[in-house]
N, C-alpha and C positions, 0 to 999 in steps of 0.2 A: 504494500500500500504506500502511496505517496503521502508525504507529510503535508497537512493542510497549512497554507500560509497563514500565519497569525498576523493580525492587524493591531497596531498599537491604538490606544485611545485617541491620540492626536490625529492619526491617519483616518480613523473612523469619523471624527468630528469634521475634519477637512473635507472628506467625501460627502458627508451630509450637507455641509454648507455649500459645496459645489452643486449638488443636486437641487437644493432649495434656490440657489441663484439661477440655475437653468430654468426652474419652474417659474420664477418671477419674470424672467425675460420673455417667456411665451405669452404672458397675460396682456390684455388690453390695458390702456392707461387707467380706466376706472377700476378695473380688477386689481391692478398694481397698488392703487391707493388703499383698497380694502385689505389686500395682502399685507401691506406694511403697517396698517392700523391694527392688525391682529397680532403684532409683535412688539416686544419692548425695544428700548433703545439699543440694547446689546444684541438684538436679533432673536431672542428667545420667544417662542410662541406662548401666548397667554393661556390658551386652552388646547393643548395638542391632542386631546382625546376626542375633540369635536369633529375632526375631519371635514372642515368647511371648504366649499368650492367658491373661491373669490369671484369667478366669472358669474356664477349664479346669483351671488349677492349683488354684484354690480348691476346685473340685468334687472333684478327685482327692484333695486333702488331707482333705476331709470324709469321702470314702468310705474312705480308708485308716484314719482314726481310728475309724470305725464298724466296719470289719473287724477292727481290733485289739481293740476292746472285745468284739466277738462271740467272738473267739478266746480272750480272757481268761475270758469266762464259760463257754465250753465246756471250757476246761482245768480249771476248778474242778469240773465235773461228772464228770470222769474219775477213777475210783478206781484204786488200785494193781493190783487183780486184772485189770482190763481191759487194763492195759498189759503185764502179765506173764502170759500164758496158762498157763505152766507152774505158776505159783503157784496157779492155780484148780483144779488137779487134786486129786483126793481124796488125802489122805495126803501132801501135798507139803511136809510139815514136815522138820525136820532129821533126818538119819539117826541111828538109835540103836543 
């Protein structure tokens, strides 16, 4: 049997950093922002057990922002009479 090559801790950490750097290079700009916000200043992941996809988070944030913008535009189009059907009735003014 051939002896298995043993890797030192420094070599292992360097290999992990290299893989993480390659993963970060493949991401879109929004996903890179998410990726780096999930890490500390020293590059340590805040929650490594979560297995989060930065691309999916960036896509969800973009969709949420677009949905909120559409909701804000549609809220501007609604007038008071469409919100209160009783006010749309004829003679729905104050009692005299």
